[in-house]
All heavy atoms as an XYZ file, in Angstrom:
693
protein
N     -17.585     27.312     21.571
C     -16.282     27.409     20.940
C     -15.450     26.149     21.192
O     -14.771     25.676     20.281
C     -15.575     28.659     21.459
C     -14.276     28.935     20.776
S     -14.566     29.361     19.057
C     -13.057     30.074     18.626
N     -15.501     25.613     22.406
C     -14.747     24.401     22.724
C     -15.229     23.232     21.881
O     -14.435     22.415     21.433
C     -14.868     24.058     24.210
C     -14.083     24.957     25.111
C     -14.212     24.498     26.551
C     -13.462     25.437     27.481
N     -13.565     25.007     28.873
N     -16.525     23.162     21.668
C     -17.090     22.068     20.867
C     -16.561     22.143     19.430
O     -16.193     21.130     18.842
C     -18.641     22.114     20.890
C     -19.225     21.111     19.917
C     -19.158     21.896     22.290
N     -16.492     23.344     18.903
C     -15.975     23.527     17.548
C     -14.511     23.102     17.453
O     -14.124     22.397     16.513
C     -16.120     24.995     17.130
C     -15.584     25.356     15.744
C     -16.325     24.567     14.667
C     -15.695     26.837     15.502
N     -13.714     23.460     18.427
C     -12.298     23.101     18.429
C     -12.127     21.588     18.540
O     -11.327     20.995     17.816
C     -11.548     23.834     19.572
C     -11.502     25.330     19.270
C     -10.142     23.277     19.741
C     -10.983     26.185     20.401
N     -12.875     20.956     19.420
C     -12.797     19.502     19.579
C     -13.229     18.805     18.297
O     -12.590     17.867     17.831
C     -13.638     19.028     20.784
C     -13.754     17.513     20.802
C     -13.044     19.545     22.081
N     -14.301     19.285     17.693
C     -14.795     18.693     16.448
C     -13.756     18.818     15.334
O     -13.477     17.853     14.620
C     -16.112     19.371     16.009
O     -17.065     19.250     17.055
C     -16.655     18.744     14.744
N     -13.170     19.995     15.188
C     -12.145     20.184     14.163
C     -10.929     19.311     14.428
O     -10.338     18.761     13.494
C     -11.731     21.654     14.092
C     -12.739     22.594     13.439
C     -12.284     24.040     13.574
C     -12.954     22.236     11.990
N     -10.548     19.149     15.684
C      -9.421     18.283     16.033
C      -9.682     16.849     15.619
O      -8.802     16.165     15.091
C      -9.140     18.331     17.536
O      -8.773     19.622     17.921
N     -10.889     16.380     15.872
C     -11.246     15.009     15.499
C     -11.230     14.821     13.987
O     -10.757     13.806     13.485
C     -12.611     14.628     16.074
C     -12.664     14.445     17.584
C     -14.105     14.259     18.045
C     -11.813     13.280     18.023
N     -11.733     15.788     13.261
C     -11.758     15.701     11.802
C     -10.335     15.675     11.256
O      -9.986     14.846     10.414
C     -12.558     16.873     11.190
C     -12.349     16.948      9.685
C     -14.032     16.737     11.515
N      -9.486     16.562     11.745
C      -8.109     16.615     11.269
C      -7.366     15.330     11.604
O      -6.628     14.789     10.782
C      -7.371     17.849     11.853
C      -5.881     17.777     11.571
C      -7.967     19.121     11.282
N      -7.555     14.794     12.797
C      -6.859     13.561     13.168
C      -7.337     12.386     12.336
O      -6.566     11.505     11.999
C      -7.000     13.261     14.656
O      -8.341     12.963     14.977
N      -8.595     12.341     11.969
C      -9.077     11.234     11.147
C      -8.549     11.342      9.727
O      -8.285     10.343      9.078
C     -10.607     11.168     11.146
O     -11.154     12.274     10.464
N      -8.342     12.546      9.238
C      -7.791     12.728      7.905
C      -6.337     12.267      7.864
O      -5.877     11.691      6.894
C      -7.913     14.208      7.463
C      -9.369     14.551      7.225
C      -7.085     14.477      6.216
C      -9.634     16.014      6.976
N      -5.613     12.479      8.942
C      -4.205     12.093      8.980
C      -4.028     10.586      8.815
O      -3.024     10.133      8.296
C      -3.572     12.554     10.289
N      -4.997      9.795      9.263
C      -4.877      8.343      9.177
C      -5.582      7.768      7.950
O      -5.414      6.606      7.647
C      -5.422      7.691     10.449
C      -4.598      8.026     11.652
C      -5.064      8.909     12.597
C      -3.344      7.471     11.816
C      -4.291      9.229     13.707
C      -2.565      7.785     12.914
C      -3.042      8.668     13.863
N      -6.355      8.570      7.264
C      -7.051      8.091      6.072
C      -6.042      7.848      4.960
O      -5.118      8.628      4.759
C      -8.093      9.109      5.620
N      -6.193      6.758      4.262
C      -5.336      6.472      3.121
C      -3.899      6.163      3.489
O      -2.983      6.607      2.825
N      -3.701      5.388      4.529
C      -2.351      4.998      4.942
C      -1.635      4.330      3.774
O      -2.216      3.541      3.047
C      -2.428      4.044      6.126
C      -1.081      3.570      6.604
C      -1.199      2.548      7.724
O      -2.279      2.177      8.121
N      -0.073      2.093      8.211
N      -0.351      4.664      3.596
C       0.424      4.126      2.484
C       1.569      3.262      2.988
O       2.084      3.474      4.078
C       1.004      5.261      1.639
C      -0.029      6.067      0.915
C       0.574      7.149      0.035
O       1.724      7.574      0.288
O      -0.106      7.566     -0.912
N       1.942      2.299      2.163
C       3.086      1.443      2.451
C       3.865      1.251      1.161
O       3.310      0.840      0.139
C       2.627      0.084      2.988
C       3.729     -0.932      3.270
C       4.650     -0.441      4.388
C       3.115     -2.279      3.641
N       5.161      1.550      1.212
C       6.038      1.379      0.063
C       6.785      0.064      0.239
O       7.428     -0.153      1.261
C       7.018      2.545     -0.023
C       7.864      2.557     -1.264
C       8.708      3.829     -1.282
C       9.554      3.931     -2.503
N      10.366      5.168     -2.478
N       6.683     -0.802     -0.759
C       7.290     -2.128     -0.705
C       8.232     -2.283     -1.903
O       7.812     -2.106     -3.050
C       6.217     -3.235     -0.754
C       6.850     -4.608     -0.649
C       5.169     -3.032      0.326
N       9.477     -2.614     -1.625
C      10.423     -2.880     -2.696
C      10.122     -4.238     -3.317
O       9.695     -5.164     -2.632
N      10.324     -4.342     -4.627
C      10.040     -5.592     -5.339
C      11.291     -6.022     -6.109
O      11.670     -5.400     -7.105
C       8.848     -5.441     -6.308
C       8.541     -6.768     -6.990
C       7.620     -4.916     -5.581
N      11.929     -7.087     -5.632
C      13.110     -7.626     -6.312
C      12.666     -8.612     -7.381
O      11.836     -9.477     -7.128
C      14.012     -8.338     -5.311
C      14.654     -7.422     -4.306
C      15.557     -8.194     -3.371
C      16.185     -7.294     -2.345
N      17.035     -8.046     -1.405
N      13.189     -8.435     -8.580
C      12.867     -9.356     -9.659
C      11.884     -8.800    -10.673
O      11.620     -9.432    -11.693
N      11.346     -7.625    -10.429
C      10.404     -7.005    -11.363
C      11.225     -6.326    -12.462
O      11.957     -5.375    -12.191
C       9.528     -5.985    -10.625
C       8.514     -5.292    -11.499
S       7.328     -4.249    -10.591
C       8.368     -3.133     -9.685
N      11.127     -6.844    -13.699
C      11.992     -6.351    -14.765
C      11.262     -5.831    -16.007
O      11.894     -5.266    -16.884
C      12.993     -7.440    -15.199
C      13.950     -7.775    -14.069
C      12.284     -8.688    -15.694
N       9.945     -6.015    -16.078
C       9.252     -5.587    -17.295
C       7.857     -5.048    -16.968
O       7.349     -5.224    -15.870
C       9.137     -6.739    -18.291
S       8.068     -8.079    -17.740
N       7.262     -4.408    -17.956
C       5.924     -3.836    -17.784
C       4.888     -4.928    -17.512
O       3.926     -4.711    -16.771
C       5.533     -3.033    -19.019
N       5.088     -6.094    -18.071
C       4.174     -7.206    -17.829
C       4.206     -7.608    -16.351
O       3.180     -7.898    -15.756
C       4.533     -8.395    -18.719
C       3.580     -9.545    -18.610
C       2.307     -9.475    -19.148
C       3.952    -10.706    -17.947
C       1.424    -10.533    -19.038
C       3.073    -11.768    -17.830
C       1.802    -11.683    -18.375
N       5.412     -7.604    -15.762
C       5.564     -7.898    -14.328
C       4.775     -6.886    -13.505
O       4.007     -7.249    -12.602
C       7.027     -7.812    -13.896
S       8.168     -8.933    -14.713
N       4.988     -5.607    -13.791
C       4.328     -4.537    -13.054
C       2.813     -4.633    -13.182
O       2.081     -4.464    -12.204
C       4.819     -3.181    -13.555
N       2.338     -4.930    -14.365
C       0.902     -5.048    -14.612
C       0.301     -6.211    -13.825
O      -0.784     -6.092    -13.260
C       0.662     -5.228    -16.109
C      -0.789     -5.219    -16.511
C      -0.942     -5.383    -18.022
O      -0.151     -6.084    -18.677
N      -1.939     -4.729    -18.581
N       1.004     -7.323    -13.769
C       0.517     -8.476    -13.014
C       0.425     -8.194    -11.522
O      -0.528     -8.584    -10.860
N       1.432     -7.506    -10.989
C       1.431     -7.146     -9.571
C       0.267     -6.207     -9.274
O      -0.463     -6.379     -8.297
C       2.778     -6.501     -9.178
C       3.882     -7.562     -9.215
C       2.695     -5.853     -7.806
C       5.286     -7.005     -9.085
N       0.097     -5.208    -10.127
C      -0.998     -4.255     -9.939
C      -2.351     -4.959     -9.949
O      -3.196     -4.731     -9.078
C      -0.948     -3.187    -11.033
C      -2.001     -2.114    -10.863
C      -1.854     -0.989    -11.878
O      -0.868     -0.970    -12.647
O      -2.732     -0.123    -11.884
N      -2.551     -5.829    -10.882
C      -3.820     -6.561    -11.004
C      -4.077     -7.419     -9.766
O      -5.196     -7.462     -9.252
C      -3.780     -7.435    -12.258
C      -5.070     -8.100    -12.600
C      -4.956     -8.860    -13.920
C      -6.236     -9.561    -14.274
N      -6.139    -10.299    -15.530
N      -3.048     -8.062     -9.265
C      -3.168     -8.920     -8.097
C      -3.582     -8.133     -6.852
O      -4.483     -8.536     -6.112
C      -1.838     -9.631     -7.855
O      -1.891    -10.410     -6.695
N      -2.944     -6.989     -6.623
C      -3.251     -6.205     -5.428
C      -4.583     -5.478     -5.534
O      -5.243     -5.249     -4.525
C      -2.115     -5.224     -5.112
C      -0.998     -5.872     -4.350
C       0.144     -6.296     -4.995
C      -1.091     -6.085     -2.978
C       1.181     -6.902     -4.305
C      -0.071     -6.699     -2.279
C       1.072     -7.112     -2.935
N      -5.000     -5.108     -6.741
C      -6.291     -4.428     -6.910
C      -7.460     -5.318     -6.494
O      -8.526     -4.824     -6.141
C      -6.478     -3.976     -8.358
C      -5.787     -2.683     -8.668
C      -6.132     -2.203    -10.065
C      -5.543     -0.848    -10.325
N      -5.877     -0.332    -11.653
N      -7.259     -6.625     -6.515
C      -8.318     -7.572     -6.118
C      -8.517     -7.620     -4.612
O      -9.512     -8.154     -4.142
C      -7.981     -8.970     -6.617
C      -8.010     -9.129     -8.111
C      -7.623    -10.549     -8.506
C      -7.581    -10.714     -9.996
N      -7.133    -12.065    -10.383
N      -7.567     -7.095     -3.838
C      -7.620     -7.185     -2.383
C      -8.563     -6.124     -1.818
O      -8.476     -4.953     -2.199
C      -6.217     -7.015     -1.785
C      -5.226     -8.047     -2.266
C      -5.716     -9.467     -2.019
O      -6.075     -9.824     -0.913
N      -5.728    -10.270     -3.070
N      -9.455     -6.514     -0.907
C     -10.448     -5.563     -0.385
C      -9.844     -4.434      0.455
O     -10.474     -3.390      0.618
C     -11.365     -6.443      0.470
C     -10.559     -7.644      0.810
C      -9.607     -7.846     -0.343
N      -8.632     -4.601      0.957
C      -8.004     -3.575      1.792
C      -7.398     -2.431      0.977
O      -7.151     -1.351      1.490
C      -6.855     -4.178      2.638
C      -7.231     -5.325      3.509
C      -7.050     -6.698      2.846
O      -6.924     -6.778      1.609
O      -7.031     -7.688      3.589
N      -7.157     -2.693     -0.298
C      -6.412     -1.745     -1.133
C      -7.347     -0.733     -1.789
O      -8.301     -1.092     -2.460
C      -5.623     -2.497     -2.229
C      -4.662     -3.515     -1.612
C      -4.885     -1.513     -3.133
C      -3.596     -2.931     -0.726
N      -7.010      0.552     -1.591
C      -7.748      1.623     -2.260
C      -7.137      1.914     -3.622
O      -7.825      2.041     -4.617
C      -7.742      2.885     -1.407
C      -8.556      4.002     -2.016
C      -8.720      5.170     -1.087
O      -9.007      4.942      0.102
O      -8.556      6.303     -1.540
N      -5.796      2.050     -3.637
C      -5.112      2.243     -4.923
C      -3.689      1.718     -4.813
O      -3.162      1.505     -3.728
C      -5.140      3.699     -5.383
C      -4.379      4.659     -4.535
C      -4.504      6.079     -5.101
C      -3.746      7.053     -4.221
N      -3.790      8.413     -4.743
N      -3.102      1.510     -5.965
C      -1.751      0.971     -6.028
C      -0.977      1.694     -7.127
O      -1.533      2.004     -8.186
C      -1.766     -0.557     -6.297
C      -0.344     -1.102     -6.395
C      -2.586     -0.902     -7.476
C      -0.250     -2.603     -6.477
N       0.280      1.972     -6.831
C       1.173      2.556     -7.830
C       2.382      1.639     -7.917
O       3.018      1.336     -6.907
C       1.620      3.950     -7.419
C       2.600      4.559     -8.395
C       3.129      5.894     -7.926
C       4.178      6.380     -8.917
N       4.906      7.526     -8.385
N       2.689      1.192     -9.115
C       3.844      0.327     -9.330
C       4.885      1.117    -10.107
O       4.592      1.671    -11.168
C       3.454     -0.952    -10.116
C       4.666     -1.834    -10.327
C       2.350     -1.711     -9.402
N       6.096      1.187     -9.562
C       7.200      1.857    -10.252
C       8.178      0.797    -10.746
O       8.953      0.241     -9.968
C       7.911      2.834     -9.325
O       9.053      3.365     -9.964
N       8.121      0.531    -12.033
C       9.041     -0.423    -12.646
C      10.470      0.111    -12.588
O      11.407     -0.615    -12.258
C       8.623     -0.706    -14.088
C       9.519     -1.625    -14.899
C       9.626     -3.001    -14.240
C       8.981     -1.763    -16.318
N      10.620      1.389    -12.856
C      11.936      2.023    -12.872
C      12.631      1.949    -11.507
O      13.819      1.662    -11.422
C      11.802      3.487    -13.296
C      13.105      4.240    -13.346
C      12.914      5.691    -13.768
O      11.976      5.991    -14.518
O      13.715      6.522    -13.323
N      11.881      2.187    -10.442
C      12.463      2.211     -9.099
C      12.226      0.923     -8.310
O      12.609      0.838     -7.147
C      11.932      3.414     -8.321
C      12.357      4.714     -8.979
O      13.526      4.936     -9.233
N      11.379      5.563     -9.287
N      11.557     -0.031     -8.922
C      11.345     -1.366     -8.335
C      10.612     -1.327     -6.992
O      11.058     -1.893     -6.006
C      12.680     -2.101     -8.160
C      13.557     -2.139     -9.385
C      13.041     -3.111    -10.407
C      14.038     -3.335    -11.520
N      13.734     -2.660    -12.746
N       9.462     -0.623     -6.969
C       8.653     -0.626     -5.754
C       7.172     -0.597     -6.084
O       6.766     -0.282     -7.203
C       9.022      0.530     -4.823
C       8.551      1.900     -5.277
C       7.236      2.320     -5.078
C       9.424      2.779     -5.896
C       6.815      3.570     -5.495
C       9.014      4.038     -6.315
C       7.694      4.427     -6.102
O       7.275      5.665     -6.521
N       6.384     -0.928     -5.064
C       4.933     -0.847     -5.124
C       4.508      0.056     -3.981
O       4.948     -0.123     -2.847
C       4.297     -2.251     -4.948
C       2.795     -2.155     -4.849
C       4.695     -3.166     -6.079
N       3.664      1.038     -4.274
C       3.119      1.912     -3.246
C       1.652      1.545     -3.068
O       0.845      1.728     -3.981
C       3.268      3.377     -3.635
C       2.785      4.384     -2.609
C       3.626      4.295     -1.325
C       2.848      5.799     -3.174
N       1.339      0.980     -1.913
C      -0.027      0.554     -1.612
C      -0.712      1.615     -0.765
O      -0.146      2.065      0.235
C      -0.009     -0.764     -0.847
C       0.679     -1.947     -1.528
C       0.825     -3.105     -0.558
C      -0.094     -2.360     -2.760
N      -1.914      2.011     -1.153
C      -2.732      2.914     -0.350
C      -3.926      2.116      0.127
O      -4.666      1.544     -0.679
C      -3.201      4.132     -1.170
O      -2.062      4.793     -1.720
C      -3.983      5.099     -0.295
N      -4.088      2.062      1.453
C      -5.147      1.265      2.050
C      -6.425      2.078      2.235
O      -6.369      3.293      2.421
C      -4.693      0.712      3.401
C      -3.486     -0.176      3.294
C      -2.222      0.296      3.606
C      -3.608     -1.478      2.853
C      -1.095     -0.515      3.496
C      -2.497     -2.298      2.731
C      -1.242     -1.807      3.049
N      -7.552      1.386      2.211
C      -8.835      2.016      2.502
C      -8.847      2.433      3.968
O      -8.094      1.895      4.783
C      -9.980      1.047      2.219
C     -10.127      0.723      0.743
C     -11.251     -0.231      0.488
C     -11.358     -0.541     -1.001
N     -12.348     -1.572     -1.285
N      -9.699      3.394      4.291
C      -9.798      3.896      5.665
C      -9.991      2.762      6.652
O     -10.872      1.910      6.474
C     -10.956      4.883      5.800
C     -10.694      6.186      5.066
O      -9.538      6.448      4.703
O     -11.659      6.953      4.870
N      -9.148      2.728      7.680
C      -9.265      1.730      8.731
C      -8.781      0.348      8.345
O      -8.930     -0.598      9.108
N      -8.232      0.203      7.170
C      -7.770     -1.107      6.698
C      -6.248     -1.137      6.621
O      -5.588     -0.113      6.511
C      -8.334     -1.415      5.305
C      -9.835     -1.424      5.209
C     -10.408     -2.657      5.839
C     -11.922     -2.680      5.661
N     -12.516     -3.853      6.230
N      -5.711     -2.326      6.664
C      -4.280     -2.539      6.468
C      -4.089     -3.972      5.992
O      -5.052     -4.735      5.884
C      -3.504     -2.289      7.762
O      -3.866     -3.238      8.739
N      -2.863     -4.328      5.731
C      -2.550     -5.674      5.280
C      -1.214     -6.046      5.921
O      -0.265     -5.271      5.859
C      -2.443     -5.696      3.751
C      -2.226     -7.063      3.149
S      -2.060     -7.003      1.328
C      -3.740     -6.650      0.829
N      -1.154     -7.213      6.553
C       0.112     -7.608      7.178
C       1.239     -7.749      6.146
O       1.007     -8.177      5.014
C      -0.189     -8.970      7.807
C      -1.663     -9.129      7.767
C      -2.198     -8.214      6.721
N       2.455     -7.374      6.558
C       3.608     -7.505      5.672
C       3.766     -8.931      5.174
O       4.184     -9.153      4.033
C       4.881     -7.067      6.393
C       4.949     -5.566      6.603
O       4.081     -4.821      6.165
N       5.983     -5.127      7.284
N       3.422     -9.899      6.023
C       3.548    -11.308      5.642
C       2.664    -11.644      4.448
O       3.051    -12.399      3.560
C       3.205    -12.230      6.821
C       4.156    -12.131      7.986
C       3.890    -10.928      8.911
O       2.780    -10.336      8.857
O       4.808    -10.577      9.669
N       1.449    -11.082      4.434
C       0.523    -11.336      3.325
C       1.042    -10.682      2.043
O       1.002    -11.294      0.966
C      -0.874    -10.814      3.657
C      -1.888    -11.073      2.554
C      -3.280    -10.617      2.934
C      -4.254    -10.859      1.790
N      -5.620    -10.431      2.132
N       1.545     -9.465      2.168
C       2.089     -8.761      1.005
C       3.279     -9.537      0.433
O       3.360     -9.780     -0.768
C       2.506     -7.328      1.393
C       1.269     -6.521      1.803
C       3.260     -6.653      0.251
C       1.578     -5.207      2.488
N       4.176     -9.947      1.326
C       5.357    -10.709      0.896
C       4.949    -12.022      0.247
O       5.528    -12.422     -0.771
C       6.274    -10.961      2.091
N       3.943    -12.698      0.809
C       3.477    -13.973      0.249
C       2.869    -13.771     -1.137
O       3.099    -14.585     -2.046
C       2.474    -14.626      1.187
N       2.092    -12.698     -1.307
C       1.494    -12.426     -2.615
C       2.583    -12.189     -3.660
O       2.495    -12.698     -4.781
C       0.564    -11.207     -2.543
C      -0.731    -11.469     -1.806
S      -1.751     -9.981     -1.697
C      -2.142     -9.710     -3.430
N       3.596    -11.429     -3.285
C       4.686    -11.168     -4.223
C       5.512    -12.423     -4.479
O       5.920    -12.691     -5.613
C       5.565    -10.024     -3.709
C       4.903     -8.643     -3.752
C       5.721     -7.621     -2.988
C       4.679     -8.193     -5.190
N       5.743    -13.216     -3.440
C       6.504    -14.465     -3.572
C       5.774    -15.431     -4.519
O       6.397    -16.055     -5.379
C       6.688    -15.106     -2.197
C       7.560    -16.320     -2.195
C       8.976    -15.913     -1.975
C       9.842    -17.116     -1.709
N      11.237    -16.792     -1.954
N       4.438    -15.526     -4.358
C       3.638    -16.394     -5.231
C       3.723    -15.958     -6.698
O       3.598    -16.779     -7.598
C       2.174    -16.410     -4.779
C       1.974    -17.175     -3.481
O       2.893    -17.911     -3.044
O       0.881    -17.032     -2.882
N       3.933    -14.654     -6.902
C       4.045    -14.135     -8.263
C       5.478    -14.218     -8.797
O       5.743    -13.869     -9.946
C       3.556    -12.686     -8.299
N       6.412    -14.651     -7.940
C       7.791    -14.831     -8.388
C       8.753    -13.721     -8.005
O       9.843    -13.619     -8.572
N       8.370    -12.881     -7.036
C       9.208    -11.745     -6.638
C       9.501    -11.805     -5.136
O       8.834    -12.507     -4.390
C       8.506    -10.420     -6.964
C       7.960    -10.379     -8.361
C       6.603    -10.564     -8.603
C       8.794    -10.194     -9.446
C       6.093    -10.553     -9.892
C       8.297    -10.183    -10.746
C       6.947    -10.362    -10.958
O       6.444    -10.365    -12.229
N      10.500    -11.034     -4.726
C      10.814    -10.901     -3.311
C      10.484     -9.491     -2.872
O      10.764     -8.519     -3.581
C      12.295    -11.177     -3.036
C      12.640    -12.654     -3.205
O      11.843    -13.493     -2.746
O      13.700    -12.958     -3.783
N       9.893     -9.370     -1.667
C       9.508     -8.072     -1.120
C      10.544     -7.581     -0.126
O      11.144     -8.376      0.598
C       8.152     -8.181     -0.426
N      10.772     -6.277     -0.116
C      11.593     -5.648      0.908
C      10.786     -4.485      1.485
O      10.154     -3.740      0.752
C      12.932     -5.120      0.343
O      12.672     -4.190     -0.713
C      13.791     -6.247     -0.181
N      10.807     -4.388      2.806
C      10.050     -3.353      3.485
C      11.016     -2.347      4.088
O      11.995     -2.733      4.721
C       9.180     -3.975      4.586
C       8.141     -4.913      4.035
C       8.411     -6.255      3.879
C       6.900     -4.447      3.638
C       7.480     -7.132      3.367
C       5.959     -5.317      3.108
C       6.236     -6.655      2.975
N      10.754     -1.071      3.851
C      11.624     -0.008      4.351
C      11.693     -0.067      5.867
O      10.692     -0.318      6.535
C      11.129      1.357      3.901
C      11.332      1.590      2.426
C      10.999      3.009      2.005
O      10.719      3.861      2.869
O      11.026      3.260      0.797
N      12.882      0.147      6.401
C      13.066      0.164      7.850
C      13.148     -1.212      8.457
O      13.089     -1.370      9.674
N      13.266     -2.248      7.626
C      13.347     -3.612      8.182
C      14.561     -4.327      7.661
O      15.073     -4.072      6.652
C      12.093     -4.416      7.820
C      10.861     -3.843      8.455
C       9.627     -4.677      8.129
O       9.674     -5.645      7.369
N       8.523     -4.302      8.713
């Protein structure tokens, strides 16, 4: 019984960290073409599992692959290179 409980605990804890998300504000994104370009750029990154771009609310929601992440500096640089400024919640 203890083995079953420990095993279930490990499975549940690994699920909690799977698909970590980061919401990044994007200043300067004003059209669907902008949103499409940002989406295309981030989809090329090996750390990214999926991306949601909200033109209306001016943010990008990045979902990372299991065990992967991307430094805020890299995200900000990618957006800066595309002509936008990034804002990170809580910073």
